[in-house]
C-alpha positions in Angstrom: 22.1 -16.5 -28.3 18.6 -15.8 -27.2 18.1 -13.7 -23.9 14.8 -13.6 -22.0 14.1 -11.2 -19.1 11.7 -12.1 -16.5 10.4 -9.9 -13.6 9.9 -12.7 -11.2 8.1 -10.6 -8.5 5.7 -9.2 -11.1 5.0 -12.8 -12.5 4.3 -14.2 -8.9 2.3 -11.3 -7.3 0.6 -9.4 -10.1 0.0 -12.2 -12.7 -0.4 -14.9 -10.1 1.8 -17.4 -12.0 5.2 -19.0 -11.7 7.4 -18.5 -14.8 7.2 -21.6 -17.0 11.0 -22.3 -16.8 10.6 -23.2 -13.1 9.4 -26.4 -11.9 8.6 -25.2 -8.4 9.2 -22.4 -5.9 10.8 -23.2 -2.5 9.2 -21.2 0.3 11.3 -20.1 3.2 8.6 -19.7 5.8 7.7 -23.5 6.3 10.4 -25.0 4.0 7.6 -26.2 1.6 7.5 -26.0 -2.2 4.8 -24.8 -4.6 4.7 -26.9 -7.6 4.4 -25.1 -11.0 1.3 -26.4 -12.9 2.6 -24.8 -16.1 6.0 -26.4 -16.0 7.4 -28.5 -19.0 10.6 -30.3 -19.2 11.6 -28.6 -22.5 11.7 -25.2 -21.0 15.1 -25.9 -19.1 16.6 -27.8 -22.1 17.0 -24.7 -24.2 20.7 -24.8 -25.0 20.7 -21.4 -26.7 18.8 -19.2 -24.1 20.0 -17.0 -21.2 17.4 -16.1 -18.6 17.9 -12.8 -16.8 15.5 -13.1 -13.8 15.3 -10.2 -11.4 13.4 -9.0 -8.2 13.5 -12.6 -6.8 12.5 -12.4 -3.0 14.9 -14.4 -0.9 11.9 -16.4 0.7 10.4 -17.6 -2.7 13.4 -19.3 -4.4 12.8 -20.4 -8.0 13.9 -24.0 -8.8 14.7 -25.6 -12.2 13.5 -29.2 -12.9 16.8 -30.4 -14.2 20.4 -29.6 -13.2 21.1 -28.1 -16.8 21.6 -24.4 -15.9 24.5 -22.5 -14.1 23.4 -19.4 -12.1 25.1 -16.1 -11.5 23.6 -14.1 -8.8 23.6 -10.4 -7.7 22.1 -8.9 -4.7 19.9 -6.0 -5.7 19.9 -2.6 -4.1 16.3 -2.2 -3.2 14.9 -4.3 -0.3 11.6 -5.8 0.1 9.2 -5.8 3.0 6.8 -8.6 4.3 4.9 -9.8 7.3 5.2 -13.5 8.0 2.0 -14.6 9.7 2.7 -18.1 11.1 2.2 -18.2 14.9 -0.2 -15.2 14.9 -3.9 -15.8 15.8 -5.0 -12.2 15.1 -3.9 -8.7 14.2 -3.9 -7.9 17.7 -1.5 -10.6 18.6 0.8 -9.4 15.9 0.8 -5.7 16.8 1.5 -6.7 20.4 4.5 -8.6 19.3 5.7 -5.9 16.8 4.9 -2.7 18.6 4.7 -3.8 22.3 3.4 -0.9 24.4 2.6 1.2 21.1 0.1 -1.4 20.0 -2.5 0.3 22.3 -2.1 3.5 20.4 -2.9 1.7 17.2 -6.1 0.2 18.6 -6.9 3.5 20.2 -7.0 5.4 16.9 -9.2 2.5 15.3 -11.6 2.7 18.3 -11.8 6.5 18.0 -12.5 6.4 14.3 -15.3 3.9 15.0 -16.6 6.2 17.8 -16.7 9.2 15.7 -18.1 7.9 12.5 -20.4 5.1 11.2 -17.5 2.9 10.0 -17.8 -0.4 8.1 -15.3 -2.6 6.2 -15.6 -4.7 3.1 -13.2 -7.0 1.2 -14.2 -7.7 -2.4 -12.7 -11.0 -3.3 -14.4 -13.3 -6.0 -17.2 -11.0 -6.7 -17.8 -7.3 -7.5 -20.3 -5.6 -9.8 -19.1 -3.4 -12.6 -20.9 -0.2 -11.4 -19.5 -0.6 -7.9 -16.0 -1.3 -9.3 -16.1 1.8 -11.5 -17.2 4.0 -8.5 -14.5 2.6 -6.2 -11.7 2.9 -8.8 -12.7 6.5 -9.5 -12.7 7.1 -5.8 -9.3 5.7 -5.4 -8.0 7.7 -8.3 -9.2 10.9 -6.7 -7.7 10.0 -3.4 -4.4 9.3 -5.0 -4.4 12.6 -6.9 -5.1 14.6 -3.7 -2.6 12.5 -1.5 0.2 13.1 -3.9 -0.6 16.7 -4.4 -0.4 17.0 -0.6 3.0 15.3 -0.7 4.2 17.4 -3.7 5.1 14.1 -5.4 4.2 11.9 -8.4 2.2 8.7 -8.1 3.7 5.9 -10.4 0.1 4.2 -10.2 -1.6 7.2 -11.7 0.9 7.2 -14.6 -0.6 3.8 -15.7 -4.0 4.2 -14.3 -6.0 3.3 -17.4 -4.2 0.0 -17.4 -4.9 -0.7 -13.7 -8.6 0.2 -14.2 -8.9 -2.3 -17.2 -7.3 -5.3 -15.4 -8.6 -5.3 -11.8 -12.2 -6.0 -12.4 -11.5 -9.5 -13.9 -8.7 -10.1 -11.4 -11.0 -9.6 -8.4 -13.7 -11.7 -9.9 -11.2 -14.5 -10.6 -9.9 -14.3 -6.9 -6.5 -13.2 -8.2 -6.8 -9.9 -6.6 -9.0 -8.2 -4.0 -10.2 -4.7 -3.1 -10.5 -3.7 0.6 -12.6 -0.6 1.4 -13.5 1.3 4.6 -16.6 3.1 4.4 -17.9 6.0 6.5 -21.6 5.4 6.0 -21.8 5.0 2.2 -18.7 7.0 1.5 -15.2 5.1 0.8 -12.5 6.7 2.9 -9.9 3.9 2.2 -9.6 1.9 -1.0 -6.7 -0.7 -1.4 -6.0 -3.1 -4.3 -4.2 -6.4 -3.5 -2.9 -9.3 -5.4 -3.1 -13.0 -4.3 -0.6 -15.7 -4.8 -0.9 -19.0 -3.1 -2.2 -17.7 0.2 0.1 -14.6 0.2 -1.4 -11.3 -0.2 0.5 -8.3 -1.9 -0.6 -4.8 -1.0 -0.3 -3.1 -4.3 -2.1 0.3 -4.5 -3.8 2.1 -1.6 -4.9 5.4 -0.7 -7.2 7.3 1.7 -9.3 10.4 2.2 -6.7 12.9 3.6 -9.4 14.7 5.7 -9.3 11.8 7.9 -5.6 11.8 8.3 -5.7 12.4 12.0 -7.0 8.8 12.4 -4.0 7.1 10.9 -5.9 5.3 8.2 -2.8 3.8 6.8 -2.3 1.9 10.0 -6.0 1.0 10.1 -5.8 -0.5 6.6 -2.8 -2.7 7.4 -4.4 -3.9 10.7 -7.7 -4.8 9.1 -6.2 -6.7 6.2 -3.8 -8.5 8.5 -6.9 -9.7 10.4 -8.5 -10.9 7.1 -5.3 -12.7 6.1 -5.0 -14.5 9.5 -8.7 -15.4 9.4 -8.4 -16.9 6.0 -5.1 -18.7 6.8 -2.8 -16.7 4.8 1.0 -17.3 5.0 2.2 -13.7 4.5 1.3 -10.0 3.8 3.7 -8.7 1.3 4.4 -4.9 0.9 7.0 -5.2 -1.9 10.0 -2.9 -2.4 10.4 0.8 -1.4 12.1 2.1 1.7 9.1 3.7 3.5 8.9 4.2 7.3 5.7 2.4 7.7 7.1 -0.7 5.9 10.0 -0.8 8.2 7.8 -0.5 11.3 5.2 -3.2 10.3 7.5 -5.7 8.6 8.9 -8.7 10.5 10.9 -9.8 7.4 13.0 -7.3 5.6 14.6 -9.2 2.7 17.0 -8.8 -0.3 15.9 -9.3 -3.9 18.2 -11.3 -6.2 19.0 -10.8 -10.0 20.0 -14.2 -11.3 21.4 -14.9 -14.7 20.8 -18.4 -15.7 22.6 -20.0 -18.6 23.2 -23.5 -20.1 26.1 -25.6 -18.7 29.0 -26.6 -21.0 28.3 -23.8 -23.6 31.1 -21.4 -24.0 29.2 -18.8 -26.0 26.3 -19.0 -23.4 29.1 -18.4 -20.6 30.5 -15.4 -22.4 27.0 -13.9 -22.9 26.1 -14.6 -19.3 29.2 -12.9 -18.0 28.4 -9.8 -20.1 24.9 -9.8 -18.7 26.3 -10.2 -15.1 28.6 -7.2 -15.6 25.7 -5.0 -17.0 23.3 -6.0 -14.2 26.0 -5.4 -11.5 26.9 -1.9 -13.0 23.1 -1.1 -13.0 22.8 -1.9 -9.2 25.8 0.4 -8.6 24.0 3.2 -10.7 20.8 2.6 -8.8 22.6 3.0 -5.5 24.2 6.3 -6.5 21.1 7.7 -8.2 18.8 6.8 -5.1 21.1 8.6 -2.8 20.8 11.7 -4.9 17.1 11.3 -5.4 16.6 11.2 -1.6 18.7 14.4 -1.2 16.6 16.1 -4.0 13.3 15.0 -2.4 14.4 16.4 1.0 15.5 19.7 -0.6 12.3 19.8 -2.5 10.2 19.4 0.6 12.1 22.3 2.4 11.7 24.5 -0.7 7.9 23.7 -1.1 6.0 26.9 -1.4 2.6 25.2 -0.9 0.4 27.6 1.0 -1.8 25.8 3.7 -5.0 27.3 4.9 -4.1 29.0 8.2 -6.4 29.3 11.1 -6.6 29.4 14.9 -8.6 27.3 17.2 -9.9 28.4 20.4 -11.6 26.0 22.9 -14.9 27.2 24.4 -15.6 25.8 27.8 -19.4 25.8 27.9 -21.5 24.5 25.2 -23.7 27.5 24.5 -24.3 29.4 21.3 -26.7 31.7 19.6 -29.3 30.0 17.5 -29.1 33.1 15.1 -25.8 31.7 13.7 -26.7 29.7 10.5 -25.6 26.0 10.4 -23.5 25.2 7.4 -22.8 21.8 5.8 -19.1 21.1 5.9 -19.7 18.4 3.4 -20.9 20.9 1.0 -18.4 22.0 -1.7 -18.6 25.7 -0.5 -17.5 24.6 2.9 -15.3 21.7 2.1 -12.1 23.5 3.6 -13.9 22.9 7.1 -14.0 19.0 6.8 -10.4 18.4 8.0 -10.7 20.8 10.8 -14.0 19.2 11.9 -12.6 15.7 11.7 -9.6 16.9 13.8 -12.2 18.3 16.4 -13.9 14.9 16.5 -10.6 13.1 17.0 -9.6 15.2 20.1 -13.1 15.6 21.6 -14.1 12.1 20.8 -17.5 13.2 19.6 -19.6 11.5 17.0 -20.1 13.3 13.6 -24.0 13.0 14.0 -23.7 15.1 17.2 -21.7 18.0 15.6 -22.8 21.2 14.0 -20.8 23.9 12.4 -22.1 27.5 12.7 -21.0 30.5 10.8 -20.3 33.4 13.2 -19.0 35.9 10.6 -18.8 35.3 6.9 -16.5 38.4 6.3 -14.1 37.4 9.1 -14.4 33.7 8.3 -15.1 32.7 11.9 -17.0 29.5 12.7 -17.9 27.5 15.8 -17.8 23.6 15.8 -20.3 22.4 18.5 -20.5 19.0 19.8 -22.5 17.5 22.7 -19.8 18.2 25.4 -17.3 20.5 23.6 -17.0 23.5 21.3 -14.2 25.1 19.3 -14.1 28.5 17.7 -12.3 28.7 14.3 -10.8 31.9 13.1 -9.1 31.9 9.6 -6.2 34.2 9.2 
């Protein structure tokens, strides 16, 4: 008896295809169907094949063309997170619905970022040059490294980075994927890779420059991509599996995945093998549940015991904008002073100053004391 394993979510959202054994996909949102252009009748007539199909979202139900298979179903442990876009005319409309009074806070941070920096947005979908692609992928890799070092965690994306770097260039140019980028002048500060499947966007790999963390770039990314999706008549914004706080906050559809074992009717050998496969899959889900709880406990303990030493400093507000011109101005974008960038950006956020109006002066090199001077406010920084 032949067994075929299919990662259904991966096939749909990362390969942009419907597995050939299914004639169509029934969509929960509007009770409509997506017909499979690759379907052939002989796929579901295989009397000696069992299909083990896992990570099936409950709103994209796979359908056989003929009633020749029986199905055993298992609800999987991990949940999925999506935003259904029907009825929303803009990202503003969605955050008003989802966050109510807190929607103002999201817009305020976006407005503040745009006030403090020269911000622009670009979505590469259908066309990207090789040189630009290489630059942005290298930037995203650097962001992921720094972000996960900060979190004292391991990025699964980085473990397969060469694979991702090889595939996305053609996927973007074929409109099977896109790249969303936020620029501060010419510098990318957010880079996000997304897959596309029949007017559904799957946010796959994203990261941002951690020096801008005060501005909540993760929320900015989702907000801007939602606006793009709604403008382009997309049906949903898919965030996939993984129980993360931001997914729970943003999603209006938290769903279950199913693992389905599909086997030929009236075949006793197939029934036996299908029952064995069902028991193995069921046991695996139980193990996942136990292992995940222990993993979360381990992560919590690891964070508590994290001995990472942060740069310590004190910030003192200065009431009057007055300083000695004898103090040398330092470039906080220079590698020698890169430790000041995050502090300067936090100052920009709190004072609502534009970066072009801000200078950093070195008061004492030995004592590591600096002045951040804007148009209307100043701050003295003393490192411990």
